[in-house]
N, C-alpha and C positions, 0 to 999 in steps of 0.2 A: 697935728704933732705926731710923729712915728712913734708908737708905741709897740709892746712885745704882741700886742694881738691884732695888728696889721700886717699884712700878707706882704712877702715882697714884689716888686712890679713883675707883671708878666714878661716872659721875653718877647722882643721885638724881632726885628729886623738882624741880619749879621752887622751891619754899618750901625745900628744903634746898639748892639751888644757891644761892639769893639770901640765906638768912638763916644758914645751918649753919656749922660750922667745918670741914668736911671741902674741900680744896683740888684740885676736881674740874677741872682745864684743859680747855677748848673748842676742842678744834685744827681749824682749816676743811678743806677735802677735800682741800688740798696737804699736813695733817698740819702745819698750823705754828699759831703764836698771834702774833699782834703784840706788839712790845715797845717802848714809848717810852720812852728814857733820858732822866733827867733829873738832872744835877748837884745831889747832896745839898747843897754848899752854898752855892750860888745861887739853885737851883729854876731855873736855864736848861733850856729842852730842847736836848738835844745830840746826838738820832738816834731815828731810826726805823728798826727792825730786824724781824726775825724770828726765833723758835725754836721748835723741834722740842721733844719730849718730853726727849730727851737731850740738849740744849743746856740747858733749862730743869732736868733734873736736877743736871747738872754745875754748872751758877751757884749753886742752890742747896748742894750738898752741899762745893763747893769756895769760893767765895765770890768766885772770878774771874768774870768775865760771859762767857757765850758765847754765841754767835748762831748762826744756820744760814742760809748762802749761799744765796740761790737762782738767782743769775747762777753762782756756783762749782758749784752741787748739794753742796754739804759743810760740816758742824761746822767753825766757828774762836771761837778764844779772843780775845776784843780785845786789841790788844796784843802779842800773839803774834810779829810779826813787826815792827811799830812801835815797840816799847816802850811806847807807849800806853795803858797799861793801864785796866782799871775794875773797883772792888772795890764787890763788893754793899754795900750801906747797910742798903735796905729792898726788898722787893717786895710789891706791891698787885696785886690783880685790880679787875677791875671787876665789877658786879652780876651777869652772867650768865657771868661767868670766860671771857670770848673775846679778851682783851686783858691786859696787865701794864705797868706802870711801873715799870718798874726805875731807882731810886735808887742813884747809885753815888759813889765818890770816883775821879774823872778824874786820872790822869795826864798831861801832854800833851793836845795838841789830840783830840778827837774823831774830826775827819774825817780822812778820807784823802787828802784837798785842803792838810791841815794847819791847816785854821781851828779853833778851838774848837767851833763848834757845824756841824753837817751845815744849819744852817737859817738862811746868812748873805744869801740874796734876798729882796727882799721884793716881790710882786708888786704891781704899781701899773699902775690904771687910765687912761686918756687916750684922746684921740680919736681915737687910731690903734690900739686893743685894747689887749690888756693886755701890760705891758712888766715884765722884771725887773732890781731895783735893788738894788746890793750895800751894806750897811748898815755 
């Protein structure tokens, strides 16, 4: 049985990476993988964050979503301090396994600003250049 101490499978050939059944996440030079978090009920993109191998393992094992904070240089469980938790519904990876989509059941706002989503501003272009507009 797979546990948090079990390492992810090593990368194989390009064909195995793209078509095989082994989850072999490809972390960047900082040992992180991009995670796009989506509300399972609405399909709304809630946030973009990063996971290291430990955050990925803890998420898959516990069902609570964990991330790695680049600014604080630490692992964190979503909602640990705010109570606005995320429960994993489904995780998907892209063709080359260097990003994941995390579908969650969100409790409360996802953004630290108190908004439902971290993507609450639209970039508008005009004669004076790009500006941000709150939706």
